RODO-2510 file (C-alpha; in nm, 4 decimals, decimal comma):
residues 373
     n   res          X          Y          Z
     1     m    -7,3163     8,6614    -7,8049
     2     e    -7,0713     8,6511    -8,0916
     3     e    -6,8864     8,9423    -7,9393
     4     n    -6,8439     8,7479    -7,6131
     5     k    -6,7092     8,4453    -7,8001
     6     s    -6,4631     8,6644    -7,9814
     7     t    -6,3483     8,8204    -7,6592
     8     e    -6,2969     8,4806    -7,4991
     9     a    -6,0990     8,3612    -7,7963
    10     d    -5,8800     8,6692    -7,7920
    11     e    -5,8152     8,6279    -7,4219
    12     k    -5,7167     8,2603    -7,4678
    13     k    -5,4894     8,3540    -7,7559
    14     s    -5,3367     8,6337    -7,5549
    15     s    -5,2942     8,4089    -7,2523
    16     f    -5,1317     8,1384    -7,4669
    17     g    -4,8953     8,3953    -7,6178
    18     r    -4,7987     8,5322    -7,2765
    19     s    -4,7494     8,1791    -7,1455
    20     k    -4,5061     8,0934    -7,4259
    21     k    -4,3257     8,4213    -7,3767
    22     d    -4,3073     8,3790    -6,9974
    23     k    -4,1770     8,0213    -7,0410
    24     h    -3,9109     8,1393    -7,2824
    25     t    -3,8101     8,4182    -7,0435
    26     e    -3,7866     8,1709    -6,7519
    27     e    -3,5707     7,9367    -6,9577
    28     q    -3,3391     8,2243    -7,0506
    29     q    -3,3168     8,3281    -6,6880
    30     a    -3,2376     7,9683    -6,5821
    31     k    -2,9674     7,9424    -6,8472
    32     s    -2,8261     8,2760    -6,7402
    33     w    -2,8253     8,1666    -6,3749
    34     a    -2,6566     7,8357    -6,4584
    35     r    -2,4011     8,0141    -6,6773
    36     e    -2,3216     8,2583    -6,3960
    37     w    -2,2640     7,9727    -6,1549
    38     l    -2,0506     7,7832    -6,4063
    39     d    -1,8445     8,0927    -6,4738
    40     a    -1,8040     8,1472    -6,1013
    41     l    -1,6919     7,7864    -6,0445
    42     v    -1,4437     7,8024    -6,3352
    43     f    -1,3053     8,1296    -6,2047
    44     a    -1,2742     7,9888    -5,8508
    45     f    -1,1002     7,6782    -5,9861
    46     i    -0,8488     7,8839    -6,1839
    47     v    -0,7814     8,1136    -5,8869
    48     a    -0,7371     7,8144    -5,6541
    49     a    -0,4945     7,6496    -5,9025
    50     i    -0,2906     7,9705    -5,9267
    51     l    -0,2809     8,0112    -5,5497
    52     r    -0,1741     7,6510    -5,5050
    53     q     0,1004     7,6867    -5,7650
    54     f     0,2422     8,0194    -5,6563
    55     l     0,1391     8,0937    -5,2945
    56     f     0,0616     7,7911    -5,0826
    57     g    -0,0405     7,4266    -5,1011
    58     s    -0,2121     7,1785    -4,8743
    59     y    -0,0602     6,8394    -4,7989
    60     r    -0,1478     6,5463    -4,5739
    61     i     0,1122     6,3583    -4,3695
    62     p     0,0991     5,9862    -4,4692
    63     t     0,3820     5,8435    -4,2493
    64     g     0,5293     5,8873    -3,9069
    65     s     0,8780     5,9997    -4,0177
    66     m     0,8331     6,3450    -3,8629
    67     e     0,6782     6,2448    -3,5313
    68     q     0,6393     6,3894    -3,2718
    69     d     0,6095     6,7371    -3,4285
    70     l     0,3997     6,6115    -3,7224
    71     l     0,1629     6,3175    -3,6974
    72     i     0,0027     6,0881    -3,9496
    73     g    -0,3204     6,2537    -4,0619
    74     d    -0,1987     6,6111    -4,0134
    75     m    -0,3072     6,8425    -4,2949
    76     l    -0,0522     7,1112    -4,3644
    77     i    -0,0325     7,4525    -4,5178
    78     v     0,2959     7,4836    -4,7119
    79     s     0,4211     7,8252    -4,8176
    80     n     0,5506     7,8132    -5,1760
    81     v     0,6283     8,1830    -5,1726
    82     t     0,8838     8,1578    -4,8900
    83     y     1,1621     8,0092    -5,1014
    84     g     1,0121     8,1245    -5,4305
    85     p     0,7456     7,9371    -5,6263
    86     r     0,8299     7,7413    -5,9419
    87     t     0,6429     7,8086    -6,2640
    88     p     0,4733     7,4930    -6,4074
    89     m     0,7230     7,2273    -6,5067
    90     s     0,4785     6,9837    -6,6701
    91     v     0,1308     6,9871    -6,8267
    92     c    -0,0906     6,8495    -6,5478
    93     v    -0,4542     6,8526    -6,4425
    94     p    -0,4738     7,0847    -6,1401
    95     f    -0,5298     6,9193    -5,7983
    96     t    -0,4462     6,5759    -5,9427
    97     s    -0,1298     6,3747    -6,0037
    98     w    -0,2196     6,3195    -6,3718
    99     c     0,0210     6,4776    -6,6155
   100     l     0,0875     6,4443    -6,9871
   101     p     0,3753     6,1953    -7,0069
   102     g     0,7015     6,3016    -7,1646
   103     i     0,6248     6,6724    -7,1754
   104     k     0,8543     6,9134    -6,9876
   105     l     0,7973     7,2868    -6,9829
   106     p     1,0685     7,5491    -6,9603
   107     w     1,0415     7,6856    -6,6094
   108     t     1,1931     7,9265    -6,3629
   109     r     1,1740     8,0017    -5,9939
   110     i     1,0145     8,3307    -5,8968
   111     p     1,2174     8,4952    -5,6192
   112     g     1,0827     8,4310    -5,2709
   113     y     1,1231     8,6388    -4,9603
   114     g     1,3625     8,4026    -4,7810
   115     d     1,6126     8,1183    -4,8136
   116     v     1,5967     7,7759    -4,6615
   117     e     1,7224     7,8102    -4,3042
   118     r     1,8766     7,5350    -4,1005
   119     n     1,6041     7,3260    -3,9263
   120     d     1,3215     7,4530    -4,1460
   121     v     1,0591     7,1827    -4,2103
   122     i     1,0655     7,1549    -4,5902
   123     v     0,8454     6,9927    -4,8557
   124     f     1,0186     6,8809    -5,1729
   125     n     1,0051     6,6343    -5,4612
   126     v     1,2022     6,3288    -5,3553
   127     p     1,5159     6,3244    -5,5715
   128     w     1,5699     5,9539    -5,6418
   129     e     1,2529     5,8888    -5,8431
   130     v     1,3057     5,8701    -6,2222
   131     k     1,0317     6,1146    -6,3276
   132     p     1,0052     6,4827    -6,4255
   133     i     1,0793     6,6823    -6,1112
   134     s     0,7316     6,8148    -6,0388
   135     q     0,5801     6,4656    -6,0839
   136     k     0,7984     6,3059    -5,8190
   137     t     0,6493     6,2172    -5,4813
   138     n     0,6279     6,4957    -5,2234
   139     y     0,8398     6,4369    -4,9123
   140     i     0,8664     6,6316    -4,5897
   141     k     1,1793     6,6448    -4,3710
   142     r     1,3786     6,8834    -4,1543
   143     a     1,6611     7,0689    -4,3316
   144     v     1,9407     6,9779    -4,0883
   145     g     2,2070     7,0902    -4,3355
   146     i     2,2067     7,3868    -4,5759
   147     p     2,4588     7,4721    -4,8542
   148     g     2,8123     7,4992    -4,7189
   149     d     2,7456     7,3211    -4,3884
   150     t     2,9871     7,0506    -4,2769
   151     l     2,7925     6,7487    -4,1432
   152     e     2,9093     6,4472    -3,9514
   153     l     2,7072     6,1731    -3,7777
   154     r     2,8802     5,9961    -3,4888
   155     d     2,7029     5,7368    -3,2769
   156     k     2,3643     5,8681    -3,3967
   157     v     2,4522     6,2255    -3,2930
   158     l     2,4544     6,4821    -3,5760
   159     y     2,7293     6,7462    -3,5753
   160     v     2,6846     7,0612    -3,7829
   161     n     2,9986     7,2672    -3,8462
   162     g     3,1711     7,0841    -3,5630
   163     e     2,8964     7,1333    -3,3026
   164     e     2,6145     6,9044    -3,1938
   165     e     2,2953     6,9958    -3,3815
   166     a     2,0661     7,2471    -3,2208
   167     y     1,8064     7,0846    -2,9973
   168     h     1,4496     7,0781    -3,1195
   169     e     1,1607     6,9253    -2,9308
   170     g     1,0006     6,6111    -3,0739
   171     v     1,3073     6,4313    -3,2124
   172     q     1,2775     6,0583    -3,1330
   173     k     1,5425     5,7876    -3,1328
   174     f     1,5596     5,4200    -3,0402
   175     y     1,6716     5,3361    -2,6847
   176     d     1,7502     5,0012    -2,5298
   177     v     1,5910     4,9699    -2,1838
   178     i     1,7200     4,7063    -1,9418
   179     v     1,4594     4,6246    -1,6785
   180     r     1,4987     4,4408    -1,3492
   181     d     1,4275     4,0690    -1,3208
   182     n     1,0651     3,9543    -1,3499
   183     v     0,9574     4,2890    -1,4920
   184     r     0,7843     4,3404    -1,8279
   185     l     0,7408     4,6653    -2,0222
   186     s     0,3972     4,7034    -2,1776
   187     d     0,2825     4,8846    -2,4854
   188     k     0,0135     5,0541    -2,2800
   189     k     0,2581     5,2011    -2,0292
   190     m     0,4965     5,3269    -2,2987
   191     e     0,2089     5,4848    -2,4923
   192     s     0,0843     5,6600    -2,1750
   193     v     0,4070     5,8620    -2,1440
   194     g     0,4148     5,9650    -2,5100
   195     a     0,6547     5,7081    -2,6580
   196     g     0,6551     5,6657    -3,0339
   197     t     0,5618     5,3443    -3,2100
   198     i     0,8255     5,0903    -3,3048
   199     g     0,7961     4,8063    -3,5552
   200     g     0,4356     4,8714    -3,6533
   201     n     0,1088     5,0376    -3,5667
   202     e     0,0043     5,0322    -3,2001
   203     r     0,3371     4,8710    -3,1021
   204     y     0,5466     5,0689    -2,8563
   205     v     0,8010     4,8161    -2,7316
   206     q     1,0144     4,5514    -2,8940
   207     q     1,1663     4,2808    -2,6755
   208     v     1,5210     4,2094    -2,8003
   209     a     1,6500     4,0003    -2,5092
   210     q     1,5206     3,8536    -2,1816
   211     n     1,5355     4,1821    -1,9886
   212     v     1,5946     4,4243    -2,2771
   213     y     1,3364     4,6255    -2,4634
   214     r     1,3813     4,8629    -2,7561
   215     v     1,1602     5,1730    -2,7459
   216     n     1,1263     5,4968    -2,9465
   217     l     1,1579     5,8066    -2,7272
   218     t     1,2186     6,1793    -2,7251
   219     k     1,4895     6,2964    -2,4838
   220     e     1,2208     6,4270    -2,2416
   221     v     1,0359     6,0921    -2,2350
   222     a     1,3632     5,8996    -2,2074
   223     d     1,4394     6,0943    -1,8859
   224     v     1,1000     5,9931    -1,7484
   225     v     1,1424     5,6249    -1,8350
   226     a     1,4965     5,6194    -1,6888
   227     s     1,3490     5,7262    -1,3520
   228     w     1,1053     5,4318    -1,3331
   229     p     1,1913     5,1911    -1,0432
   230     e     1,1632     4,8878    -1,2701
   231     v     1,4297     5,0258    -1,5093
   232     d     1,7855     4,9163    -1,4337
   233     s     1,9563     5,1159    -1,7123
   234     m     1,8999     5,2484    -2,0603
   235     a     2,1061     5,3814    -2,3532
   236     l     2,0682     5,4886    -2,7121
   237     f     2,0515     5,1960    -2,9517
   238     i     2,3510     5,2521    -3,1823
   239     i     2,4556     5,0311    -3,4724
   240     p     2,8349     4,9786    -3,4566
   241     e     3,0172     5,1905    -3,7128
   242     d     3,1814     4,8926    -3,8832
   243     q     2,8550     4,6946    -3,9128
   244     q     2,7317     4,7070    -4,2699
   245     l     2,3570     4,6824    -4,3273
   246     s     2,2684     4,5627    -4,6740
   247     g     1,9216     4,7126    -4,6488
   248     y     2,0892     5,0487    -4,6020
   249     t     2,3745     5,0299    -4,8509
   250     m     2,1360     4,9010    -5,1220
   251     s     1,8729     5,1696    -5,0605
   252     k     1,7536     5,4101    -5,3283
   253     g     2,0211     5,6483    -5,4536
   254     s     2,4013     5,6117    -5,4347
   255     f     2,4744     5,8126    -5,1187
   256     s     2,4344     5,5210    -4,8743
   257     q     2,7013     5,3187    -5,0609
   258     a     2,9654     5,5499    -4,9134
   259     f     2,8840     5,4345    -4,5579
   260     n     2,7899     5,1243    -4,3619
   261     n     2,4709     5,2184    -4,1768
   262     p     2,2465     5,5182    -4,0974
   263     d     2,3969     5,5835    -3,7511
   264     h     2,7342     5,7058    -3,8778
   265     f     2,8804     5,9064    -4,1623
   266     s     3,2136     6,0858    -4,1894
   267     a     3,2349     6,4612    -4,2406
   268     f     3,1357     6,6147    -4,5748
   269     v     3,0261     6,9558    -4,6983
   270     v     2,6676     7,0033    -4,8191
   271     p     2,7196     7,1120    -5,1829
   272     y     2,6626     7,4702    -5,2875
   273     e     2,6542     7,6487    -5,6229
   274     g     3,0118     7,7215    -5,7412
   275     q     3,1767     7,4714    -5,5043
   276     e     3,4683     7,2822    -5,6579
   277     i     3,4656     6,9189    -5,5489
   278     t     3,7761     6,7035    -5,5651
   279     l     3,6561     6,3545    -5,6395
   280     t     3,8179     6,0477    -5,4804
   281     k     3,7296     5,6817    -5,4559
   282     d     3,6145     5,7471    -5,0985
   283     n     3,3696     6,0318    -5,1731
   284     w     3,2507     5,9307    -5,5231
   285     y     2,9262     5,7731    -5,4005
   286     i     2,8466     6,0828    -5,1891
   287     y     2,8401     6,3002    -5,5030
   288     k     2,7587     6,0438    -5,7768
   289     d     2,3828     6,1212    -5,8052
   290     l     2,4476     6,4960    -5,7843
   291     i     2,6885     6,4908    -6,0802
   292     e     2,5224     6,2255    -6,2974
   293     r     2,1450     6,2485    -6,2269
   294     y     2,0732     6,5976    -6,1044
   295     e     2,3287     6,7904    -6,3125
   296     h     2,3227     6,5532    -6,6140
   297     n     2,6874     6,4707    -6,6714
   298     d     2,8394     6,1572    -6,8193
   299     v     3,0971     6,0103    -6,5833
   300     k     3,3268     5,7102    -6,6258
   301     v     3,5370     5,5796    -6,3378
   302     e     3,8419     5,3752    -6,4406
   303     n     4,1128     5,2702    -6,1923
   304     n     4,0091     5,5467    -5,9555
   305     a     4,0432     5,8040    -6,2361
   306     f     3,7441     6,0110    -6,3446
   307     v     3,6405     6,1066    -6,6976
   308     i     3,3656     6,3693    -6,6949
   309     n     3,1991     6,4451    -7,0276
   310     g     3,4982     6,3046    -7,2065
   311     e     3,7556     6,5012    -7,0061
   312     s     3,9955     6,3306    -6,7655
   313     t     3,9584     6,5232    -6,4403
   314     n     3,8823     6,4738    -6,0736
   315     k     3,7460     6,8270    -6,0312
   316     y     3,3775     6,9168    -6,0578
   317     v     3,2068     7,2543    -6,0050
   318     v     2,8570     7,2317    -5,8547
   319     k     2,5805     7,4069    -6,0521
   320     q     2,3149     7,4610    -5,7816
   321     d     2,2587     7,4601    -5,4047
   322     y     2,1729     7,1378    -5,2184
   323     y     2,0248     7,0519    -4,8789
   324     f     2,0365     6,7603    -4,6370
   325     g     1,7069     6,6476    -4,4806
   326     m     1,6367     6,4157    -4,1903
   327     g     1,3138     6,3053    -4,0209
   328     d     1,2486     6,3930    -3,6580
   329     n     1,1590     6,0258    -3,6070
   330     r     1,5245     5,9420    -3,6673
   331     d     1,5086     5,5611    -3,6634
   332     s     1,1864     5,5457    -3,8648
   333     s     1,2728     5,7853    -4,1443
   334     e     1,4115     5,7176    -4,4906
   335     d     1,5858     6,0446    -4,5586
   336     s     1,9061     6,2010    -4,6898
   337     r     2,1151     5,9467    -4,4953
   338     f     1,9799     5,6910    -4,7445
   339     w     1,9526     5,8775    -5,0780
   340     g     2,1618     6,1916    -5,0364
   341     f     2,1193     6,5557    -5,1107
   342     i     1,8037     6,7490    -5,2028
   343     p     1,8629     6,9708    -5,5100
   344     r     1,7406     7,3284    -5,4993
   345     d     1,5218     7,2727    -5,8078
   346     h     1,3335     6,9994    -5,6146
   347     m     1,2342     7,2375    -5,3340
   348     i     0,8580     7,3138    -5,3084
   349     g     0,8142     7,5184    -4,9909
   350     k     0,8177     7,5573    -4,6151
   351     a     0,5650     7,3783    -4,3922
   352     v     0,4149     7,6449    -4,1682
   353     l     0,0823     7,5280    -4,0191
   354     v    -0,1316     7,2242    -3,9365
   355     w    -0,4780     7,3468    -4,0269
   356     f    -0,6589     7,0210    -3,9432
   357     s    -0,5728     6,6691    -3,8264
   358     l    -0,7353     6,3291    -3,8227
   359     d    -0,6493     6,0252    -3,6132
   360     g    -0,8039     5,7757    -3,8501
   361     a    -1,1534     5,9209    -3,8796
   362     v    -1,1441     6,1118    -3,5505
   363     p    -1,0474     6,4802    -3,5533
   364     r    -0,7576     6,5908    -3,3345
   365     f    -0,9049     6,9238    -3,2275
   366     s    -0,5994     7,0092    -3,0203
   367     r    -0,3843     7,0204    -3,3369
   368     i    -0,6018     7,2579    -3,5396
   369     f    -0,3931     7,5656    -3,6313
   370     h    -0,0828     7,4105    -3,4777
   371     l     0,2248     7,6092    -3,5822
   372     i     0,5083     7,3963    -3,7185
   373     d     0,8405     7,4466    -3,5426
***
């Protein structure tokens, strides 16, 4: 009897000991499992941050300045490696816009496998903001001018090196449509042929006179609208060259102060590294931001004479390449016509692919994996 009691006691003690040991082992295994997952997540986060910095990034289109090729809600893949990725310029939390204020890191650009080509769709830090470069807002435009190009805008038509810019599908401009008596253009009809919005969301026509409507069209759609029986005539809406628009001349940056409105500018060369510019009272505002803000020189202008860093001279040698960007939605885009050149050190990468797209909350399945032209 006593032997049985002893055996039972030993079994309970052994069972209790094994239970504690098993519990401890399970806890260790759980901790090990959690640690492995944490390590994997940290590793994935670091790898993703490195890929985003040096290879490619993902951006979402917030405005319609690049319609029709790019739409609001498009999610893009941008190749940083095409033009060469930049090493970190600030101390920031990855995948956020939060950065330590006032801290700038020494940086360089790792060589890419190509240069910016004319008509590339580029993503860059907008130059006019007063922030460290990498903390400025990301913009997307088409590089209509590259270093050394001569640009001129006459009656809303862009000329590159003396020739009208190469045609690319999707560019929209405002047209004035004159309709026959007792006829009205509707938003619904303009939307049905692929017109762009004008003056606000879901608005496709703007009545500017009794029989005159202003609409936003590509060349292909303009040809369709011109053939409608109710249309008497139509023409590009062009602001007269001598008409000064205060909203334009007072826009961000100094560039627009050299001209009257965004439909015209006289010929100039897109700056390139090593170019010697001869400054005059007529071209000063074209190059003012370049010399003072982007290349950090002190300039005083007195009686049309220039004093640069204490030296009286009207000559300036450019230190880096620059680009000129315009939106495909020409009359609904705040671009280089307003604030001037895009410095090379502000360049992020080339937009190559729409990987997904949302129209509000509704997916646009037809735009998934849409290549950007």
